[in-house]
FILOBA-716276 format. One record per residue (C-alpha): residue number from 1; y, z, x. Coordinates in Angstrom, 2 decimals, decimal comma. Layout:
<recs>
<rec guba="NUM" yy="Y" zz="Z" xx="X"/>
...
</recs>
This chain:
<recs>
<rec guba="1" yy="0,00" zz="0,01" xx="0,01"/>
<rec guba="2" yy="3,29" zz="-1,13" xx="1,59"/>
<rec guba="3" yy="6,34" zz="1,10" xx="1,93"/>
<rec guba="4" yy="8,20" zz="-0,37" xx="-1,05"/>
<rec guba="5" yy="5,12" zz="-0,24" xx="-3,28"/>
<rec guba="6" yy="4,42" zz="3,31" xx="-2,14"/>
<rec guba="7" yy="7,96" zz="4,36" xx="-3,12"/>
<rec guba="8" yy="7,49" zz="2,77" xx="-6,55"/>
<rec guba="9" yy="4,19" zz="4,60" xx="-6,95"/>
<rec guba="10" yy="5,85" zz="7,91" xx="-6,09"/>
<rec guba="11" yy="8,47" zz="7,30" xx="-8,78"/>
<rec guba="12" yy="5,81" zz="6,39" xx="-11,37"/>
<rec guba="13" yy="3,82" zz="9,54" xx="-10,49"/>
<rec guba="14" yy="6,82" zz="11,71" xx="-11,59"/>
<rec guba="15" yy="6,40" zz="10,63" xx="-15,25"/>
<rec guba="16" yy="4,92" zz="13,51" xx="-17,33"/>
<rec guba="17" yy="1,22" zz="12,91" xx="-18,09"/>
<rec guba="18" yy="0,53" zz="10,66" xx="-15,08"/>
<rec guba="19" yy="-2,52" zz="12,01" xx="-13,26"/>
<rec guba="20" yy="-3,01" zz="9,38" xx="-10,52"/>
<rec guba="21" yy="-1,46" zz="6,14" xx="-9,34"/>
<rec guba="22" yy="-3,23" zz="3,47" xx="-7,33"/>
<rec guba="23" yy="-2,64" zz="-0,15" xx="-6,42"/>
<rec guba="24" yy="-4,64" zz="-2,65" xx="-8,47"/>
<rec guba="25" yy="-6,66" zz="-5,30" xx="-6,71"/>
<rec guba="26" yy="-6,85" zz="-7,77" xx="-9,60"/>
<rec guba="27" yy="-4,69" zz="-10,59" xx="-10,89"/>
<rec guba="28" yy="-2,83" zz="-13,38" xx="-9,14"/>
<rec guba="29" yy="0,76" zz="-12,34" xx="-8,57"/>
<rec guba="30" yy="2,30" zz="-15,80" xx="-8,11"/>
<rec guba="31" yy="4,94" zz="-16,93" xx="-5,63"/>
<rec guba="32" yy="7,30" zz="-13,95" xx="-5,99"/>
<rec guba="33" yy="6,40" zz="-10,93" xx="-3,81"/>
<rec guba="34" yy="4,90" zz="-8,46" xx="-6,31"/>
<rec guba="35" yy="2,28" zz="-5,82" xx="-6,85"/>
<rec guba="36" yy="0,22" zz="-4,25" xx="-9,64"/>
<rec guba="37" yy="0,02" zz="-0,48" xx="-9,99"/>
<rec guba="38" yy="-2,52" zz="1,32" xx="-12,16"/>
<rec guba="39" yy="-1,62" zz="4,75" xx="-13,54"/>
<rec guba="40" yy="-4,25" zz="7,04" xx="-15,10"/>
<rec guba="41" yy="-2,58" zz="8,97" xx="-17,90"/>
<rec guba="42" yy="-3,49" zz="12,09" xx="-19,89"/>
<rec guba="43" yy="-1,10" zz="13,37" xx="-22,54"/>
<rec guba="44" yy="-1,63" zz="15,07" xx="-25,92"/>
<rec guba="45" yy="1,01" zz="12,92" xx="-27,66"/>
<rec guba="46" yy="-0,60" zz="9,76" xx="-26,33"/>
<rec guba="47" yy="-4,01" zz="11,04" xx="-27,55"/>
<rec guba="48" yy="-2,67" zz="11,54" xx="-31,08"/>
<rec guba="49" yy="-0,88" zz="8,16" xx="-31,20"/>
<rec guba="50" yy="-3,39" zz="6,01" xx="-29,31"/>
<rec guba="51" yy="-6,67" zz="7,78" xx="-30,13"/>
<rec guba="52" yy="-7,72" zz="8,27" xx="-26,54"/>
<rec guba="53" yy="-7,64" zz="11,30" xx="-24,27"/>
<rec guba="54" yy="-6,89" zz="9,14" xx="-21,22"/>
<rec guba="55" yy="-5,88" zz="5,59" xx="-20,58"/>
<rec guba="56" yy="-4,84" zz="3,33" xx="-17,73"/>
<rec guba="57" yy="-1,38" zz="1,79" xx="-17,60"/>
<rec guba="58" yy="-0,73" zz="-1,32" xx="-15,60"/>
<rec guba="59" yy="2,76" zz="-1,80" xx="-14,08"/>
<rec guba="60" yy="3,79" zz="-5,08" xx="-12,49"/>
<rec guba="61" yy="6,47" zz="-4,75" xx="-9,81"/>
<rec guba="62" yy="8,45" zz="-7,70" xx="-8,47"/>
<rec guba="63" yy="10,52" zz="-7,73" xx="-5,29"/>
<rec guba="64" yy="13,16" zz="-10,29" xx="-4,38"/>
<rec guba="65" yy="15,44" zz="-10,50" xx="-1,33"/>
<rec guba="66" yy="18,89" zz="-11,30" xx="-2,71"/>
<rec guba="67" yy="20,76" zz="-11,86" xx="0,59"/>
<rec guba="68" yy="19,81" zz="-10,46" xx="3,99"/>
<rec guba="69" yy="22,46" zz="-8,71" xx="6,06"/>
<rec guba="70" yy="23,21" zz="-10,24" xx="9,46"/>
<rec guba="71" yy="20,79" zz="-8,97" xx="12,07"/>
<rec guba="72" yy="23,52" zz="-9,14" xx="14,71"/>
<rec guba="73" yy="26,24" zz="-6,50" xx="14,04"/>
<rec guba="74" yy="28,78" zz="-8,82" xx="15,69"/>
<rec guba="75" yy="28,45" zz="-11,15" xx="12,70"/>
<rec guba="76" yy="29,40" zz="-8,52" xx="10,14"/>
<rec guba="77" yy="33,24" zz="-8,85" xx="10,43"/>
<rec guba="78" yy="33,04" zz="-12,48" xx="9,32"/>
<rec guba="79" yy="31,33" zz="-11,51" xx="6,08"/>
<rec guba="80" yy="33,91" zz="-8,97" xx="4,93"/>
<rec guba="81" yy="37,28" zz="-9,48" xx="3,27"/>
<rec guba="82" yy="39,91" zz="-8,16" xx="5,64"/>
<rec guba="83" yy="43,07" zz="-7,31" xx="3,71"/>
<rec guba="84" yy="46,45" zz="-6,20" xx="4,97"/>
<rec guba="85" yy="49,47" zz="-4,73" xx="3,16"/>
<rec guba="86" yy="52,87" zz="-3,80" xx="4,54"/>
<rec guba="87" yy="56,03" zz="-2,52" xx="2,88"/>
<rec guba="88" yy="59,39" zz="-2,08" xx="4,63"/>
<rec guba="89" yy="63,16" zz="-2,12" xx="4,06"/>
<rec guba="90" yy="65,12" zz="-5,34" xx="4,50"/>
<rec guba="91" yy="67,02" zz="-4,83" xx="7,75"/>
<rec guba="92" yy="69,76" zz="-7,23" xx="8,81"/>
<rec guba="93" yy="70,24" zz="-7,57" xx="12,58"/>
<rec guba="94" yy="73,88" zz="-6,48" xx="12,59"/>
<rec guba="95" yy="75,11" zz="-9,71" xx="14,17"/>
<rec guba="96" yy="75,61" zz="-13,00" xx="12,33"/>
<rec guba="97" yy="73,07" zz="-15,57" xx="13,49"/>
<rec guba="98" yy="70,62" zz="-12,97" xx="14,88"/>
<rec guba="99" yy="67,12" zz="-12,79" xx="13,43"/>
<rec guba="100" yy="66,33" zz="-9,76" xx="11,22"/>
<rec guba="101" yy="63,55" zz="-7,38" xx="12,16"/>
<rec guba="102" yy="61,41" zz="-8,81" xx="9,33"/>
<rec guba="103" yy="61,71" zz="-12,37" xx="10,72"/>
<rec guba="104" yy="57,99" zz="-12,74" xx="11,44"/>
<rec guba="105" yy="57,05" zz="-11,74" xx="7,87"/>
<rec guba="106" yy="59,54" zz="-14,16" xx="6,28"/>
<rec guba="107" yy="58,44" zz="-17,03" xx="8,50"/>
<rec guba="108" yy="54,77" zz="-16,36" xx="7,81"/>
<rec guba="109" yy="55,45" zz="-16,33" xx="4,05"/>
<rec guba="110" yy="57,71" zz="-19,41" xx="3,91"/>
<rec guba="111" yy="57,12" zz="-21,37" xx="7,12"/>
<rec guba="112" yy="60,66" zz="-22,58" xx="7,86"/>
<rec guba="113" yy="63,26" zz="-20,81" xx="10,03"/>
<rec guba="114" yy="66,68" zz="-22,28" xx="10,88"/>
<rec guba="115" yy="68,95" zz="-20,35" xx="13,26"/>
<rec guba="116" yy="72,64" zz="-21,25" xx="13,46"/>
<rec guba="117" yy="74,10" zz="-19,30" xx="16,38"/>
<rec guba="118" yy="76,91" zz="-16,93" xx="15,34"/>
<rec guba="119" yy="76,57" zz="-17,87" xx="11,66"/>
<rec guba="120" yy="73,19" zz="-17,46" xx="9,89"/>
<rec guba="121" yy="69,43" zz="-17,43" xx="9,89"/>
<rec guba="122" yy="67,78" zz="-19,24" xx="6,94"/>
<rec guba="123" yy="64,15" zz="-18,99" xx="5,82"/>
<rec guba="124" yy="62,91" zz="-21,79" xx="3,56"/>
<rec guba="125" yy="59,58" zz="-23,35" xx="2,48"/>
<rec guba="126" yy="57,59" zz="-25,55" xx="4,88"/>
<rec guba="127" yy="54,11" zz="-27,08" xx="4,68"/>
<rec guba="128" yy="52,80" zz="-25,32" xx="7,80"/>
<rec guba="129" yy="52,55" zz="-21,53" xx="7,67"/>
<rec guba="130" yy="52,19" zz="-19,53" xx="10,88"/>
<rec guba="131" yy="50,20" zz="-16,35" xx="11,27"/>
<rec guba="132" yy="51,43" zz="-13,15" xx="12,86"/>
<rec guba="133" yy="50,13" zz="-9,98" xx="14,51"/>
<rec guba="134" yy="50,74" zz="-6,37" xx="13,45"/>
<rec guba="135" yy="50,45" zz="-3,51" xx="15,88"/>
<rec guba="136" yy="50,86" zz="0,16" xx="14,92"/>
<rec guba="137" yy="49,74" zz="3,63" xx="15,89"/>
<rec guba="138" yy="48,14" zz="6,31" xx="13,72"/>
<rec guba="139" yy="48,15" zz="9,54" xx="15,70"/>
<rec guba="140" yy="45,65" zz="9,07" xx="18,53"/>
<rec guba="141" yy="44,62" zz="5,51" xx="17,70"/>
<rec guba="142" yy="46,52" zz="2,22" xx="18,10"/>
<rec guba="143" yy="45,61" zz="-0,74" xx="15,89"/>
<rec guba="144" yy="46,03" zz="-4,40" xx="16,85"/>
<rec guba="145" yy="45,69" zz="-6,69" xx="13,80"/>
<rec guba="146" yy="45,86" zz="-10,41" xx="14,63"/>
<rec guba="147" yy="45,73" zz="-13,61" xx="12,62"/>
<rec guba="148" yy="47,60" zz="-12,10" xx="9,64"/>
<rec guba="149" yy="48,52" zz="-14,55" xx="6,91"/>
<rec guba="150" yy="50,89" zz="-13,67" xx="4,08"/>
<rec guba="151" yy="49,52" zz="-14,38" xx="0,60"/>
<rec guba="152" yy="52,42" zz="-12,74" xx="-1,21"/>
<rec guba="153" yy="55,85" zz="-11,45" xx="-0,22"/>
<rec guba="154" yy="57,94" zz="-9,57" xx="-2,78"/>
<rec guba="155" yy="61,63" zz="-8,74" xx="-2,31"/>
<rec guba="156" yy="62,68" zz="-5,89" xx="-4,63"/>
<rec guba="157" yy="66,01" zz="-4,35" xx="-5,59"/>
<rec guba="158" yy="66,53" zz="-1,02" xx="-7,39"/>
<rec guba="159" yy="69,73" zz="0,74" xx="-8,39"/>
<rec guba="160" yy="69,52" zz="2,98" xx="-5,33"/>
<rec guba="161" yy="68,15" zz="2,71" xx="-1,80"/>
<rec guba="162" yy="67,56" zz="-0,34" xx="0,38"/>
<rec guba="163" yy="66,20" zz="-3,71" xx="-0,62"/>
<rec guba="164" yy="62,48" zz="-3,76" xx="0,21"/>
<rec guba="165" yy="59,89" zz="-6,30" xx="1,26"/>
<rec guba="166" yy="56,22" zz="-5,88" xx="0,41"/>
<rec guba="167" yy="53,74" zz="-8,25" xx="2,06"/>
<rec guba="168" yy="50,07" zz="-8,66" xx="1,22"/>
<rec guba="169" yy="47,51" zz="-10,96" xx="2,80"/>
<rec guba="170" yy="44,46" zz="-11,20" xx="5,02"/>
<rec guba="171" yy="43,81" zz="-11,14" xx="8,73"/>
<rec guba="172" yy="41,38" zz="-12,57" xx="11,25"/>
<rec guba="173" yy="40,43" zz="-9,46" xx="13,19"/>
<rec guba="174" yy="41,45" zz="-5,90" xx="14,02"/>
<rec guba="175" yy="41,08" zz="-4,22" xx="17,40"/>
<rec guba="176" yy="41,55" zz="-0,55" xx="18,19"/>
<rec guba="177" yy="42,42" zz="1,61" xx="21,17"/>
<rec guba="178" yy="41,94" zz="5,36" xx="21,02"/>
<rec guba="179" yy="42,97" zz="7,90" xx="23,66"/>
<rec guba="180" yy="40,91" zz="9,55" xx="26,38"/>
<rec guba="181" yy="41,38" zz="11,02" xx="29,83"/>
<rec guba="182" yy="40,23" zz="9,36" xx="33,05"/>
<rec guba="183" yy="37,38" zz="10,77" xx="35,10"/>
<rec guba="184" yy="37,02" zz="10,75" xx="38,87"/>
<rec guba="185" yy="36,01" zz="7,47" xx="40,48"/>
<rec guba="186" yy="38,41" zz="4,99" xx="38,86"/>
<rec guba="187" yy="39,73" zz="1,95" xx="40,70"/>
<rec guba="188" yy="42,82" zz="-0,14" xx="39,94"/>
<rec guba="189" yy="40,83" zz="-2,34" xx="37,51"/>
<rec guba="190" yy="37,75" zz="-0,29" xx="36,62"/>
<rec guba="191" yy="38,81" zz="2,82" xx="34,68"/>
<rec guba="192" yy="36,27" zz="5,64" xx="34,45"/>
<rec guba="193" yy="36,64" zz="7,68" xx="31,25"/>
<rec guba="194" yy="35,37" zz="11,05" xx="30,07"/>
<rec guba="195" yy="31,98" zz="11,06" xx="28,34"/>
<rec guba="196" yy="32,01" zz="8,84" xx="25,23"/>
<rec guba="197" yy="35,46" zz="7,48" xx="26,03"/>
<rec guba="198" yy="34,55" zz="3,78" xx="26,29"/>
<rec guba="199" yy="33,50" zz="3,76" xx="22,62"/>
<rec guba="200" yy="37,10" zz="4,45" xx="21,63"/>
<rec guba="201" yy="38,39" zz="1,14" xx="22,98"/>
<rec guba="202" yy="37,83" zz="-2,50" xx="21,94"/>
<rec guba="203" yy="37,81" zz="-5,43" xx="24,34"/>
<rec guba="204" yy="41,04" zz="-7,36" xx="23,74"/>
<rec guba="205" yy="43,17" zz="-4,26" xx="23,06"/>
<rec guba="206" yy="46,10" zz="-3,25" xx="25,28"/>
<rec guba="207" yy="46,43" zz="0,17" xx="26,92"/>
<rec guba="208" yy="48,65" zz="2,20" xx="29,20"/>
<rec guba="209" yy="47,19" zz="4,37" xx="31,96"/>
<rec guba="210" yy="49,15" zz="7,56" xx="32,33"/>
<rec guba="211" yy="52,79" zz="6,43" xx="32,56"/>
<rec guba="212" yy="51,82" zz="2,99" xx="33,93"/>
<rec guba="213" yy="52,28" zz="0,28" xx="31,26"/>
<rec guba="214" yy="52,63" zz="-2,70" xx="33,60"/>
<rec guba="215" yy="56,43" zz="-2,84" xx="33,28"/>
<rec guba="216" yy="56,36" zz="-2,81" xx="29,49"/>
<rec guba="217" yy="53,51" zz="-5,37" xx="29,13"/>
<rec guba="218" yy="50,47" zz="-3,09" xx="28,78"/>
<rec guba="219" yy="47,05" zz="-3,70" xx="30,30"/>
<rec guba="220" yy="44,53" zz="-5,95" xx="28,56"/>
<rec guba="221" yy="40,97" zz="-4,66" xx="28,31"/>
<rec guba="222" yy="38,68" zz="-7,50" xx="29,42"/>
<rec guba="223" yy="35,36" zz="-5,66" xx="29,33"/>
<rec guba="224" yy="33,78" zz="-2,26" xx="28,74"/>
<rec guba="225" yy="30,50" zz="-0,45" xx="29,51"/>
<rec guba="226" yy="29,68" zz="2,27" xx="26,99"/>
<rec guba="227" yy="26,72" zz="3,51" xx="29,04"/>
<rec guba="228" yy="28,84" zz="4,00" xx="32,16"/>
<rec guba="229" yy="31,96" zz="4,98" xx="30,10"/>
<rec guba="230" yy="34,21" zz="2,47" xx="31,84"/>
<rec guba="231" yy="36,75" zz="-0,12" xx="30,75"/>
<rec guba="232" yy="37,81" zz="-3,08" xx="32,84"/>
<rec guba="233" yy="41,45" zz="-4,20" xx="32,93"/>
<rec guba="234" yy="42,43" zz="-7,85" xx="33,27"/>
<rec guba="235" yy="45,33" zz="-6,87" xx="35,55"/>
<rec guba="236" yy="45,24" zz="-4,27" xx="38,32"/>
<rec guba="237" yy="47,13" zz="-1,01" xx="37,96"/>
<rec guba="238" yy="49,72" zz="-0,17" xx="40,58"/>
<rec guba="239" yy="47,32" zz="2,45" xx="41,91"/>
<rec guba="240" yy="43,92" zz="3,90" xx="41,01"/>
<rec guba="241" yy="44,46" zz="6,68" xx="38,49"/>
<rec guba="242" yy="43,42" zz="10,21" xx="39,35"/>
<rec guba="243" yy="41,21" zz="12,22" xx="37,03"/>
<rec guba="244" yy="42,93" zz="13,62" xx="33,96"/>
<rec guba="245" yy="45,30" zz="10,69" xx="33,31"/>
<rec guba="246" yy="45,60" zz="9,80" xx="29,64"/>
<rec guba="247" yy="44,54" zz="6,27" xx="28,67"/>
<rec guba="248" yy="45,86" zz="5,23" xx="25,25"/>
<rec guba="249" yy="46,80" zz="2,15" xx="23,22"/>
<rec guba="250" yy="49,98" zz="0,41" xx="24,31"/>
<rec guba="251" yy="52,85" zz="-0,54" xx="22,03"/>
<rec guba="252" yy="56,13" zz="-2,11" xx="23,23"/>
<rec guba="253" yy="59,32" zz="-0,15" xx="22,65"/>
<rec guba="254" yy="60,47" zz="-0,80" xx="19,06"/>
<rec guba="255" yy="63,76" zz="-2,54" xx="18,36"/>
<rec guba="256" yy="65,65" zz="-1,53" xx="15,23"/>
<rec guba="257" yy="68,95" zz="-3,32" xx="15,53"/>
<rec guba="258" yy="71,30" zz="-3,37" xx="12,55"/>
<rec guba="259" yy="70,75" zz="-1,37" xx="9,38"/>
<rec guba="260" yy="68,93" zz="-1,58" xx="6,03"/>
<rec guba="261" yy="70,61" zz="-3,72" xx="3,37"/>
<rec guba="262" yy="71,56" zz="-1,39" xx="0,52"/>
<rec guba="263" yy="70,77" zz="-2,26" xx="-3,11"/>
<rec guba="264" yy="74,07" zz="-0,87" xx="-4,45"/>
<rec guba="265" yy="75,87" zz="-3,72" xx="-2,69"/>
<rec guba="266" yy="73,79" zz="-6,29" xx="-4,61"/>
<rec guba="267" yy="75,01" zz="-8,86" xx="-7,11"/>
<rec guba="268" yy="72,77" zz="-11,18" xx="-9,15"/>
<rec guba="269" yy="74,04" zz="-14,33" xx="-10,83"/>
<rec guba="270" yy="72,36" zz="-16,74" xx="-13,25"/>
<rec guba="271" yy="74,04" zz="-20,11" xx="-13,56"/>
<rec guba="272" yy="77,03" zz="-18,62" xx="-11,67"/>
<rec guba="273" yy="77,48" zz="-15,82" xx="-14,27"/>
<rec guba="274" yy="76,88" zz="-12,21" xx="-13,25"/>
<rec guba="275" yy="73,77" zz="-10,64" xx="-14,75"/>
<rec guba="276" yy="73,75" zz="-6,82" xx="-14,56"/>
<rec guba="277" yy="70,22" zz="-5,70" xx="-13,77"/>
<rec guba="278" yy="68,57" zz="-2,33" xx="-13,37"/>
<rec guba="279" yy="65,89" zz="-3,75" xx="-11,04"/>
<rec guba="280" yy="64,59" zz="-7,09" xx="-9,86"/>
<rec guba="281" yy="61,68" zz="-8,53" xx="-7,85"/>
<rec guba="282" yy="61,30" zz="-12,06" xx="-6,47"/>
<rec guba="283" yy="57,77" zz="-12,92" xx="-5,28"/>
<rec guba="284" yy="56,56" zz="-15,75" xx="-3,05"/>
<rec guba="285" yy="52,81" zz="-16,37" xx="-3,54"/>
<rec guba="286" yy="50,73" zz="-18,61" xx="-1,26"/>
<rec guba="287" yy="47,21" zz="-19,68" xx="-2,16"/>
<rec guba="288" yy="45,38" zz="-19,15" xx="1,11"/>
<rec guba="289" yy="41,68" zz="-19,33" xx="1,99"/>
<rec guba="290" yy="40,20" zz="-17,97" xx="5,18"/>
<rec guba="291" yy="37,81" zz="-20,51" xx="6,77"/>
<rec guba="292" yy="34,47" zz="-18,83" xx="7,43"/>
<rec guba="293" yy="32,11" zz="-21,79" xx="6,96"/>
<rec guba="294" yy="32,45" zz="-23,41" xx="10,39"/>
<rec guba="295" yy="29,80" zz="-22,79" xx="13,05"/>
<rec guba="296" yy="31,50" zz="-21,10" xx="15,98"/>
<rec guba="297" yy="30,80" zz="-18,76" xx="18,86"/>
<rec guba="298" yy="33,61" zz="-16,60" xx="17,46"/>
<rec guba="299" yy="32,27" zz="-14,25" xx="14,73"/>
<rec guba="300" yy="35,65" zz="-14,23" xx="12,95"/>
<rec guba="301" yy="37,26" zz="-16,81" xx="10,59"/>
<rec guba="302" yy="38,24" zz="-19,96" xx="12,48"/>
<rec guba="303" yy="41,47" zz="-20,52" xx="10,56"/>
<rec guba="304" yy="42,92" zz="-20,70" xx="7,08"/>
<rec guba="305" yy="43,82" zz="-23,37" xx="4,54"/>
<rec guba="306" yy="47,01" zz="-23,29" xx="2,43"/>
<rec guba="307" yy="47,13" zz="-24,37" xx="-1,19"/>
<rec guba="308" yy="49,93" zz="-24,36" xx="-3,76"/>
<rec guba="309" yy="52,94" zz="-22,08" xx="-3,43"/>
<rec guba="310" yy="54,67" zz="-20,36" xx="-6,35"/>
<rec guba="311" yy="57,95" zz="-18,47" xx="-6,64"/>
<rec guba="312" yy="58,37" zz="-16,08" xx="-9,55"/>
<rec guba="313" yy="60,66" zz="-13,22" xx="-10,49"/>
<rec guba="314" yy="60,99" zz="-10,28" xx="-12,83"/>
<rec guba="315" yy="64,41" zz="-8,91" xx="-13,81"/>
<rec guba="316" yy="65,06" zz="-5,84" xx="-15,92"/>
<rec guba="317" yy="68,39" zz="-5,24" xx="-17,65"/>
<rec guba="318" yy="69,94" zz="-3,48" xx="-20,63"/>
<rec guba="319" yy="70,16" zz="-5,66" xx="-23,75"/>
<rec guba="320" yy="73,85" zz="-6,46" xx="-23,77"/>
<rec guba="321" yy="75,28" zz="-8,61" xx="-26,55"/>
<rec guba="322" yy="75,86" zz="-11,66" xx="-24,35"/>
<rec guba="323" yy="72,33" zz="-11,55" xx="-23,00"/>
<rec guba="324" yy="70,99" zz="-12,86" xx="-26,32"/>
<rec guba="325" yy="71,71" zz="-16,27" xx="-24,75"/>
<rec guba="326" yy="68,62" zz="-15,74" xx="-22,56"/>
<rec guba="327" yy="66,43" zz="-16,47" xx="-25,60"/>
<rec guba="328" yy="68,09" zz="-19,85" xx="-26,07"/>
<rec guba="329" yy="67,78" zz="-20,63" xx="-22,36"/>
<rec guba="330" yy="64,06" zz="-19,85" xx="-22,57"/>
<rec guba="331" yy="63,62" zz="-22,22" xx="-25,51"/>
<rec guba="332" yy="65,43" zz="-25,09" xx="-23,81"/>
<rec guba="333" yy="63,83" zz="-24,43" xx="-20,42"/>
<rec guba="334" yy="67,11" zz="-25,50" xx="-18,83"/>
<rec guba="335" yy="67,00" zz="-24,91" xx="-15,08"/>
<rec guba="336" yy="69,82" zz="-22,90" xx="-13,51"/>
<rec guba="337" yy="70,56" zz="-21,37" xx="-10,11"/>
<rec guba="338" yy="69,68" zz="-17,72" xx="-9,50"/>
<rec guba="339" yy="71,35" zz="-15,98" xx="-6,57"/>
<rec guba="340" yy="70,94" zz="-12,44" xx="-5,30"/>
<rec guba="341" yy="73,54" zz="-11,34" xx="-2,74"/>
<rec guba="342" yy="73,72" zz="-8,02" xx="-0,93"/>
<rec guba="343" yy="75,54" zz="-6,57" xx="2,08"/>
<rec guba="344" yy="79,21" zz="-6,03" xx="2,74"/>
<rec guba="345" yy="79,99" zz="-7,35" xx="6,22"/>
<rec guba="346" yy="79,01" zz="-10,13" xx="8,64"/>
<rec guba="347" yy="75,65" zz="-9,51" xx="10,26"/>
<rec guba="348" yy="74,62" zz="-7,21" xx="7,40"/>
<rec guba="349" yy="74,46" zz="-9,71" xx="4,51"/>
<rec guba="350" yy="71,38" zz="-11,07" xx="2,76"/>
<rec guba="351" yy="71,31" zz="-13,82" xx="0,16"/>
<rec guba="352" yy="68,32" zz="-15,09" xx="-1,82"/>
<rec guba="353" yy="68,65" zz="-18,40" xx="-3,72"/>
<rec guba="354" yy="66,49" zz="-20,07" xx="-6,36"/>
<rec guba="355" yy="68,41" zz="-23,34" xx="-6,97"/>
<rec guba="356" yy="66,28" zz="-24,42" xx="-9,94"/>
<rec guba="357" yy="64,94" zz="-21,48" xx="-12,00"/>
<rec guba="358" yy="63,68" zz="-21,41" xx="-15,58"/>
<rec guba="359" yy="63,24" zz="-18,21" xx="-17,62"/>
<rec guba="360" yy="60,53" zz="-17,16" xx="-20,04"/>
<rec guba="361" yy="61,30" zz="-15,58" xx="-23,42"/>
<rec guba="362" yy="62,63" zz="-12,07" xx="-22,63"/>
<rec guba="363" yy="60,55" zz="-9,08" xx="-23,69"/>
<rec guba="364" yy="62,51" zz="-6,38" xx="-25,53"/>
<rec guba="365" yy="61,80" zz="-2,72" xx="-25,02"/>
<rec guba="366" yy="63,45" zz="0,64" xx="-24,55"/>
<rec guba="367" yy="64,15" zz="3,19" xx="-27,27"/>
<rec guba="368" yy="66,50" zz="3,69" xx="-30,20"/>
<rec guba="369" yy="69,31" zz="4,67" xx="-27,87"/>
<rec guba="370" yy="69,14" zz="1,90" xx="-25,27"/>
<rec guba="371" yy="67,37" zz="-1,44" xx="-25,65"/>
<rec guba="372" yy="66,12" zz="-3,20" xx="-22,55"/>
<rec guba="373" yy="65,05" zz="-6,71" xx="-21,59"/>
<rec guba="374" yy="62,43" zz="-7,87" xx="-19,10"/>
<rec guba="375" yy="63,10" zz="-11,42" xx="-18,00"/>
<rec guba="376" yy="60,45" zz="-13,39" xx="-16,10"/>
<rec guba="377" yy="61,49" zz="-16,51" xx="-14,23"/>
<rec guba="378" yy="59,99" zz="-19,28" xx="-12,09"/>
<rec guba="379" yy="61,63" zz="-21,04" xx="-9,19"/>
<rec guba="380" yy="61,06" zz="-24,83" xx="-9,22"/>
<rec guba="381" yy="61,33" zz="-27,40" xx="-6,47"/>
<rec guba="382" yy="63,46" zz="-30,51" xx="-6,86"/>
<rec guba="383" yy="63,86" zz="-33,88" xx="-5,15"/>
<rec guba="384" yy="61,75" zz="-34,01" xx="-2,00"/>
<rec guba="385" yy="60,36" zz="-30,52" xx="-2,66"/>
<rec guba="386" yy="59,96" zz="-27,51" xx="-0,37"/>
<rec guba="387" yy="63,28" zz="-26,14" xx="-1,66"/>
<rec guba="388" yy="62,43" zz="-23,76" xx="-4,50"/>
<rec guba="389" yy="63,71" zz="-20,72" xx="-2,59"/>
<rec guba="390" yy="65,71" zz="-19,77" xx="0,48"/>
<rec guba="391" yy="66,53" zz="-16,45" xx="2,14"/>
<rec guba="392" yy="69,68" zz="-16,30" xx="4,27"/>
<rec guba="393" yy="70,91" zz="-13,60" xx="6,66"/>
<rec guba="394" yy="74,55" zz="-14,02" xx="7,67"/>
</recs>
């Protein structure tokens, strides 16, 4: 009796009245892996209902392998969805024509970036979307997430606080570097760690050794030996570290030029007329598919394919008398420009434009004291296309 059949027999033996369970030797079981179990039963209720003090039950068990897991653990990352999410405040650079700190997110979401020195930086749709890398530290561990693609980017405005960006998407791979002290016997490229230390570091991650970070570049881990508890650096340290030096993930010094763009400075217009809103969100959504079907020596996705882009928005406002015209606009589906402007001085201004937007029928809500409207809208492209939205820092 095989292990699976034995487990099934043990379960069957737990049924009240079962006296013995054995594997049957009769009957053809067909192509599907299967087995027959015979259970000898004695039970007073069965005797009353069936007219026999004992009987033999026959149970047919079928087994099917749905999908085997990869035998090589290195193949597992390619079979999992790897999802990333990031929320942050919109932060203008403080100087007109300088890129904002969220430049990489905006370019990954839209594709196009145009820098006019001393004047502005404009992000607009393009057919080719780049990927980006995210690096961050959580206490003792540094994470290196590469091949990130932005499936959605939402810019939100509330009555208070800064404008925010929330990005969601997927990534190719994530590497990690923990922290551990060196042991005696290290060289400039072969770093000996305390017992179990090599398991805390991934090949491809960057580290610093003590205070040595290779002049702000970090050291790339090119190999590791978990049995010997060593990591190998692609570049040599300035000197072999003594025992007790802390090896940890490396991050470059952060740059936070400028300041967050505050919501209270915002102004939204629809067809050049001011629309007083209590909150608003504009979302860029990209249909992206990670490519995992290609045969490759790399166990991770080999790239991604981009589908259709959409630009949508949700605005919330009090139901003022003049806003009844939104219902007529929804019926006619007449396109009009939507513009959100925020910031008060050069280098701190942000402007979001939807040149051709149509609105859906507003949804009314609120209470008997204050009625509210929720207005959903869609940004459309015109002419040659790739122009349904633009984000400008100036």
